[in-house]
PAMI-377626 format. One record per residue (C-alpha): residue number from 1; residue in three letters; chain; x, y, z. Coordinates in Angstrom, 1 decimal. Layout:
<atoms>
  seq  type  mol       X       Y       Z
  NUM   ALA    A       X       Y       Z
...
</atoms>
This chain:
<atoms>
  seq  type  mol       X       Y       Z
    1   MET    A   -25.4    16.6    -5.1
    2   ALA    A   -25.5    19.4    -2.6
    3   SER    A   -28.6    17.9    -1.0
    4   ASP    A   -26.4    14.9     0.2
    5   SER    A   -24.2    17.0     2.4
    6   VAL    A   -24.7    18.6     5.8
    7   PRO    A   -25.6    22.3     5.2
    8   PRO    A   -22.6    24.4     6.3
    9   ARG    A   -23.2    26.8     9.0
   10   PHE    A   -20.6    29.2     7.5
   11   SER    A   -20.1    30.5     4.0
   12   SER    A   -16.8    29.5     2.4
   13   ASN    A   -15.1    29.6    -0.9
   14   GLU    A   -12.7    27.0     0.1
   15   SER    A   -12.8    23.7    -1.8
   16   ALA    A   -11.4    20.4    -0.7
   17   PRO    A    -7.9    19.7    -2.0
   18   ALA    A    -7.6    17.4    -5.0
   19   LEU    A    -6.7    13.9    -4.1
   20   PRO    A    -4.0    12.0    -5.9
   21   VAL    A    -5.5     9.1    -7.8
   22   ALA    A    -3.9     6.1    -9.4
   23   ARG    A    -5.2     6.0   -13.0
   24   GLU    A    -4.7     4.0   -16.2
   25   SER    A    -4.8     6.4   -19.1
   26   GLN    A    -5.4     3.8   -21.7
   27   ALA    A    -5.6     0.0   -21.9
   28   GLY    A    -2.3    -1.5   -20.9
   29   ALA    A    -0.7     1.8   -19.9
   30   PRO    A     1.4     2.0   -16.8
   31   HIS    A    -0.4     3.0   -13.6
   32   ARG    A     0.8     6.3   -12.2
   33   VAL    A    -0.3     8.8    -9.6
   34   ASP    A    -1.5    12.2   -10.7
   35   ASP    A     0.1    14.3    -8.1
   36   ASP    A     3.6    15.5    -8.6
   37   SER    A     3.5    17.3    -5.2
   38   ARG    A     3.8    14.0    -3.4
   39   SER    A     7.1    12.2    -2.9
   40   PRO    A     7.8     9.1    -5.1
   41   ARG    A     7.3     7.0    -2.0
   42   GLU    A     3.9     8.4    -1.3
   43   GLN    A     2.9     7.9    -5.0
   44   VAL    A     3.8     4.2    -4.8
   45   VAL    A     1.9     3.8    -1.6
   46   ARG    A    -1.2     5.4    -3.1
   47   SER    A    -0.9     3.4    -6.3
   48   ILE    A    -0.7     0.1    -4.4
   49   ILE    A    -3.7     1.0    -2.3
   50   CYS    A    -5.7     1.9    -5.4
   51   GLY    A    -4.6    -1.4    -6.9
   52   LEU    A    -6.4    -3.3    -4.2
   53   TYR    A    -9.6    -1.7    -5.3
   54   ASP    A    -9.2    -2.1    -9.1
   55   GLY    A    -8.0    -5.7    -8.8
   56   ARG    A    -4.3    -5.2    -9.8
   57   TYR    A    -3.3    -6.5    -6.4
   58   THR    A    -5.0    -9.4    -4.5
   59   PRO    A    -4.4   -11.1    -1.1
   60   GLY    A    -1.3   -13.2    -1.1
   61   GLN    A     0.1   -11.6    -4.3
   62   ARG    A     3.8   -11.0    -4.4
   63   LEU    A     4.9    -7.4    -5.0
   64   LYS    A     8.1    -7.5    -6.9
   65   GLU    A    10.3    -4.5    -6.7
   66   ILE    A    11.4    -4.7   -10.3
   67   ASP    A     7.8    -4.8   -11.5
   68   LEU    A     6.8    -1.9    -9.4
   69   THR    A     9.7     0.3   -10.5
   70   LYS    A     8.8    -0.4   -14.2
   71   SER    A     5.1     0.1   -13.9
   72   MET    A     5.3     3.3   -11.7
   73   HIS    A     8.5     4.8   -13.4
   74   VAL    A    10.3     5.2   -10.1
   75   SER    A    13.6     3.9    -8.8
   76   ARG    A    14.0     1.0    -6.3
   77   GLY    A    14.6     3.3    -3.4
   78   PRO    A    11.1     4.8    -3.2
   79   VAL    A     9.6     1.4    -3.9
   80   ARG    A    11.4    -0.2    -1.0
   81   GLU    A    10.5     2.8     1.3
   82   ALA    A     6.8     2.4     0.2
   83   LEU    A     6.8    -1.4     0.9
   84   ASN    A     8.4    -0.8     4.3
   85   ARG    A     5.7     1.8     5.1
   86   LEU    A     2.9    -0.6     4.0
   87   ALA    A     4.5    -3.4     6.0
   88   ALA    A     4.5    -1.2     9.1
   89   SER    A     0.9    -0.3     8.5
   90   GLY    A    -0.1    -4.0     8.2
   91   ILE    A    -1.1    -4.0     4.5
   92   VAL    A     2.0    -5.9     3.3
   93   SER    A     4.0    -8.8     4.7
   94   LEU    A     7.8    -8.8     4.3
   95   THR    A     9.8   -12.0     4.5
   96   LEU    A    13.3   -12.8     3.5
   97   GLN    A    12.2   -15.8     1.5
   98   ARG    A     9.3   -14.3    -0.5
   99   GLY    A     9.8   -10.6    -0.2
  100   ALA    A     6.7    -8.4    -0.1
  101   GLN    A     3.2    -9.9    -0.3
  102   VAL    A    -0.2    -8.3     0.1
  103   ARG    A    -1.4    -9.4     3.5
  104   ARG    A    -4.3   -11.8     3.7
  105   LEU    A    -6.6   -11.1     6.7
  106   SER    A    -8.7   -13.7     8.5
  107   ARG    A   -12.2   -12.8     9.5
  108   ASP    A   -11.2   -12.7    13.1
  109   GLU    A    -8.2   -10.4    12.3
  110   ALA    A   -10.5    -8.1    10.4
  111   ILE    A   -13.0    -7.9    13.3
  112   GLY    A   -10.2    -7.3    15.7
  113   ILE    A    -8.9    -4.4    13.6
  114   LEU    A   -12.4    -2.9    13.4
  115   VAL    A   -13.0    -3.1    17.2
  116   ILE    A    -9.9    -0.9    17.7
  117   VAL    A   -10.8     1.4    14.8
  118   GLN    A   -14.3     1.9    16.4
  119   SER    A   -12.9     3.2    19.6
  120   LEU    A   -10.3     5.4    17.9
  121   VAL    A   -12.7     6.9    15.4
  122   GLY    A   -15.2     7.6    18.2
  123   ILE    A   -12.5     9.4    20.2
  124   ALA    A   -11.5    11.4    17.1
  125   ALA    A   -15.1    12.5    16.5
  126   ARG    A   -15.5    13.5    20.1
  127   PHE    A   -12.3    15.5    20.2
  128   ALA    A   -13.2    17.2    16.9
  129   ALA    A   -16.6    18.2    18.2
  130   GLU    A   -15.0    19.7    21.3
  131   ARG    A   -12.5    21.9    19.5
  132   ALA    A   -13.8    22.5    16.0
  133   GLY    A   -13.9    26.2    15.0
  134   VAL    A   -15.3    27.8    11.9
  135   GLU    A   -12.4    26.8     9.6
  136   ASP    A   -12.3    23.3    10.9
  137   SER    A   -16.0    22.8    10.4
  138   GLU    A   -15.8    24.0     6.9
  139   ARG    A   -12.9    21.7     6.1
  140   LEU    A   -14.8    18.7     7.4
  141   ASN    A   -17.9    19.6     5.6
  142   ALA    A   -15.9    20.0     2.4
  143   ALA    A   -14.5    16.5     2.9
  144   LEU    A   -18.1    15.2     3.4
  145   ASN    A   -19.2    16.9     0.2
  146   ARG    A   -16.5    15.2    -1.8
  147   LEU    A   -17.3    11.8    -0.2
  148   VAL    A   -21.1    11.8    -0.8
  149   HIS    A   -20.7    12.4    -4.5
  150   PHE    A   -19.8     8.7    -4.8
  151   ASP    A   -22.3     5.9    -4.9
  152   PRO    A   -22.1     4.4    -1.4
  153   ALA    A   -21.6     0.9    -3.0
  154   SER    A   -18.7     2.0    -5.1
  155   ASN    A   -15.4     0.3    -4.8
  156   ALA    A   -13.6     2.7    -7.0
  157   PRO    A   -10.1     3.8    -5.9
  158   GLU    A   -11.2     7.5    -6.0
  159   HIS    A   -14.0     6.6    -3.5
  160   ALA    A   -11.5     5.0    -1.2
  161   LEU    A    -9.2     8.0    -1.3
  162   ALA    A   -12.2    10.3    -0.6
  163   ARG    A   -12.9     8.2     2.5
  164   ASP    A    -9.3     8.5     3.5
  165   HIS    A    -9.5    12.3     3.1
  166   PHE    A   -12.7    12.5     5.3
  167   TYR    A   -11.1    10.5     8.1
  168   ALA    A    -7.8    12.3     7.8
  169   THR    A    -9.6    15.6     8.1
  170   LEU    A   -11.6    14.3    11.1
  171   THR    A    -8.5    13.3    13.0
  172   ASP    A    -6.7    16.5    12.0
  173   VAL    A    -9.6    18.5    13.4
  174   SER    A    -9.4    16.5    16.6
  175   GLY    A    -6.1    18.1    17.2
  176   ASN    A    -4.6    14.9    18.6
  177   ALA    A    -1.3    13.9    17.0
  178   GLU    A    -1.3    10.4    18.5
  179   LEU    A    -4.7     9.6    16.9
  180   LYS    A    -3.3    10.6    13.5
  181   ARG    A    -0.3     8.3    14.1
  182   ILE    A    -2.0     5.2    15.4
  183   LEU    A    -5.3     5.1    13.6
  184   PRO    A    -4.8     2.0    11.3
  185   THR    A    -6.7     3.4     8.3
  186   VAL    A    -4.5     1.6     5.8
  187   GLN    A    -5.7    -1.8     7.1
  188   ILE    A    -9.3    -0.8     6.5
  189   HIS    A    -8.5    -1.0     2.8
  190   LEU    A    -7.6    -4.6     3.2
  191   ILE    A   -11.0    -5.3     5.0
  192   ARG    A   -13.0    -3.4     2.4
  193   THR    A   -11.4    -5.2    -0.5
  194   GLN    A   -11.1    -8.7     1.0
  195   PHE    A   -14.6    -8.8     2.5
  196   ARG    A   -16.6    -6.9    -0.2
  197   ALA    A   -19.6    -9.3    -0.2
  198   GLU    A   -20.0    -9.2     3.6
  199   MET    A   -19.6    -5.4     3.8
  200   ALA    A   -22.3    -4.8     1.1
  201   VAL    A   -25.1    -4.7     3.7
  202   THR    A   -23.6    -1.6     5.2
  203   HIS    A   -23.7     0.4     1.9
  204   ARG    A   -27.1     2.0     2.4
  205   HIS    A   -26.1     3.5     5.7
  206   ARG    A   -22.8     4.9     4.7
  207   HIS    A   -23.8     8.4     3.6
  208   ASP    A   -26.2     9.0     6.5
  209   ASP    A   -23.4     7.9     9.0
  210   TYR    A   -20.9    10.3     7.5
  211   ARG    A   -23.5    13.1     7.7
  212   ARG    A   -24.3    12.3    11.3
  213   ILE    A   -20.6    12.4    12.3
  214   THR    A   -20.1    15.7    10.5
  215   LYS    A   -23.3    17.2    11.9
  216   GLY    A   -22.2    16.3    15.5
  217   VAL    A   -18.8    17.9    15.0
  218   MET    A   -20.2    21.1    13.4
  219   ALA    A   -22.8    21.4    16.1
  220   GLY    A   -20.2    21.1    18.8
  221   LYS    A   -21.9    17.9    20.2
  222   PRO    A   -19.1    15.5    21.3
  223   ALA    A   -21.4    12.7    22.4
  224   ALA    A   -23.5    12.8    19.2
  225   ALA    A   -20.4    12.8    17.0
  226   GLU    A   -18.7     9.9    18.9
  227   ASN    A   -21.9     7.8    18.9
  228   ALA    A   -22.4     8.4    15.2
  229   ALA    A   -18.8     7.4    14.5
  230   LYS    A   -19.0     4.2    16.6
  231   ALA    A   -22.3     3.2    15.1
  232   HIS    A   -20.8     3.4    11.6
  233   ILE    A   -18.0     1.0    12.5
  234   ALA    A   -20.4    -1.2    14.5
  235   ARG    A   -22.3    -1.9    11.3
  236   ALA    A   -19.2    -3.3     9.7
  237   ILE    A   -18.3    -5.4    12.7
  238   ALA    A   -21.9    -6.8    12.8
  239   ALA    A   -21.7    -7.6     9.1
  240   LEU    A   -18.5    -9.6     9.4
  241   ARG    A   -19.8   -11.5    12.5
  242   ALA    A   -23.0   -12.4    10.8
  243   ALA    A   -21.1   -14.0     8.0
  244   ILE    A   -19.3   -16.4    10.3
</atoms>
């Protein structure tokens, strides 16, 4: 689907790195992450995020350490580290009484998160457009190519990870370490999975929005890149507010 991507200004033989994806090889088989290069903790984090999309984990569901260690074939140490990381990112709640639970967002909380994300993604796009060189532009365009191969309405875990890769590349190209640290991308997974019906109205704009962001960065137009990024998040905010 080359026609779905922004035509690169530069020739490149570089392909986007393969993303680790939680898969189920056969019915009833344990869920594992197909990337041995990642630490056990990162594999557990990715598997839980993928589980939000494929229905294994739902809002309010308890995440028992013993179940996670068995299903993912890892020890309790990496599982605890993963749950602590997810708690710090706002996707899991940790309490002494009930342990770990998938966080349930209210609509107001989801809108509040998106308002912050809108500003941060806009800044990332602006900074990326200001500093992107040949290699940076090629990397972002490769991430776009991977992303637009999916149906924009897809809720597949692979699609979610491709979006993560696009935004991670955008923030990396921005050159701002603080943006990479504070951008709450993990909580976006909660919004997408808990408010699927409300977010459906944004599907038809997704690919065009990603192309506009990439085009602005590759063309070195900070204002255009920032406006495209903010407009993309604004659609999601409007969709949630319209459903109130």
